N, C-alpha and C positions, 0 to 999 in steps of 0.2 A: 504494500500500500504506500503511495507516495506521501512524503512529508508535507504537511500543510502549514506547519509552524503557527505563528501568532495570528494568522489571518483566517484561521478556521472559523466558519460561520457561527457555530454554537459550541465552542470548545468545552465549556463547563459541562454541558449535558452529554456531549460525546464521551467525555472521560467517565462520567457516572455510568453510562450504559456499558462502557468497556469494563469498568470495575464490576458491575453486576454480572456480566458474563464470566469474568475471571473468578468471582466469588462462587458462582454456581459450579464452576469446573474444579476449582482448587481450594475453595474455602477462604475465609476472610484473612488468613495469615499466609496464604500460599502464593501470593503474587507481590510484585514490587510496583512502585509508581512508574518505573521505566517500562514495565510490561503493560501497564494500563495505557501509557502514552503510545506505545507501539500498536496496541490494539485499536486505539482511537486514530492512529495515523498521524501523530504529531511528535515533535521533539520532546524529550524528557524535560528540558528547561521550560517548555510551555506550560507544563502542569502547575508549576509554582506561581503562575499568574492567578490561579484560582484556588489552589489547595496548598496548605503548609506541609502536609504529609499524607501518608496513606490513611491514617485514622480519620482525618478530616474528610477525605474522599468517601470513606465508608460511612461516616456519619451523615453525609449528604444523601447517600444511597438509602440509608435507614430512614431519613426524614421523608424522602419521597415515598418510601414504602408505607410509612405510617399514614401519609395522606391518602394513598389508595386504600389502605386497610380501614381507616376511619370512615371513608365514604362507603365502602362495601358493608361495614357493620351497620351504618346508619340505614342503608338501603334495605338490608335484611330485617332490621328492627321495624322499619316503616311497613315493609311488605307483610309482616306478621300481624299487624294491627287489624282489627281492634282487640284481638285476643292477646292478653299478656303472656300466656303460656306459649302460644305460637311465635310471638315476637322473640321471646327469650330463647327458645329452641333454635330459631333461625339464626341468631347471632352466633351460637355455637357452631352451626354448620358453616357459617360464613368464614370462621377462623380456618377450618379445614380447607375450604375452597381457595382461600387466599394463599395458604402455604403451598398448595399444589400448582397454582397458576403463576405465582411470583416467587419462585424459590430463591433467587438472588436477593430480592428485597427481604424476604423472610429471614435468611441467614444474617444479613447485615443488621437487621433489627434485633434478633433474639440470640444469635450465636457468635457474634463478633466481639463481645466484651465491651462494646461502646456504650457508655452510659447515656440514658435518655436525657440526662441533664448536661450533656456536653455543650449544647447550645440552647439558647432560649427557644429557638424555632422548633428544635427537635423535642424539647420538653413539652411545648404547647400542643403539638400535634399528637404526641403519644397520650397526653391527657385527654384529648378529644376522643381518641379511639376507646380508651378505658371508660370514658363517661357514658358511651352508648351502652356498653354491657352493664354498667352500674345502674343506668336508668331502667334497663330491662329487668334487672333484679329488684329494683325498688318497686316497679309495677307489680311484680309477683308477690313481693313482701306484704302488700296490702291485703292479700288473701290469707295471710297467716295471723293467728292471734298475736296481739302485741307482745305478750309475755314470752312468746316462743320465736319471735323474729330474730334471725341473725342480722348483723349489720349488712346493709346492701353491698358495701365494699368487700366484706368477707364472702358473701354469697357469690358475687361476680368473680372474685379471686379463685374460688373453688372451681367454678366452671372454666375459667381461663386455664387453670392448671390441668384439668381433665383434658381440655382441648389440646393443650400443648403436649401433654404426654402421649396422646393418640397420634398426633402429628409426628413427634420425634421417633416413636417406636415403630409405628406401622404405616405411615403415609410417606415416608422419605426413603424407603428401601434400605433401611439400616441393616447391616449384616447381622444375622442370627436372630432377627426379630419378626419372622414371618408369623402371620396369624391366619387361621382358617376363616376368619370373618373380615369383611370389608371394613376399612377404617370408619366409614360413615355409620355402619351398624354398631361398631364398638362405641363410638361417641354417643350415638342416640340412646343406646341402652344404659350407658353410664350416667348420662344426664337424667334419664328416666328413674334410675335407682335413687339418685340424689334427691330428685323432686318428690318421689314417694316418701323418702325419709322425712321430708319437711311437711308431708301431708298435703302437698299441692296436686298430687295425682292419686286417684283411687287405687289402693293396693291391688284390687282385683282387675284393674285395667290392663290389658295386654298391649 
């Protein structure tokens, strides 16, 4: 690929897209800025016009991922309305769908070791994504007696952890973690068990 240097039309985004591909193929620590520059078709020196180092580049990939993730979660929540239960379950499925469709972003967000507080912009958009799941949990909490309600943030954190575990173990082709059940079925049944424990689903409901 010919070098385009500093005159590349949208160098910053080209570098992010190059990083996403390298992250998907090699992991967040498996590539250098020089490799990202080569993938984008620019000189290594050009990278530093936009990013101080690899972690800054990965942080921007994560920020863009959270933007997509938050929009997807909001769409799932809205589509599940007016049923609080349907909306909540939809956000869990959206997590799995996002991880499958945007693996580079997912890794940058959750497996790179980059703190969501690295930049104000990253912190803000990650909060927006979490807020959707917390709102879905808050909606369901209204159907639980006040003295038995878990905090909405705990409620949503449990489901986030369930979703993340299913993704990591069974939806990412991890070695030695094959399951006889599709990841979607595993997640749905796990959420169902959790909600039955809270009394939100009839124990006799299949």
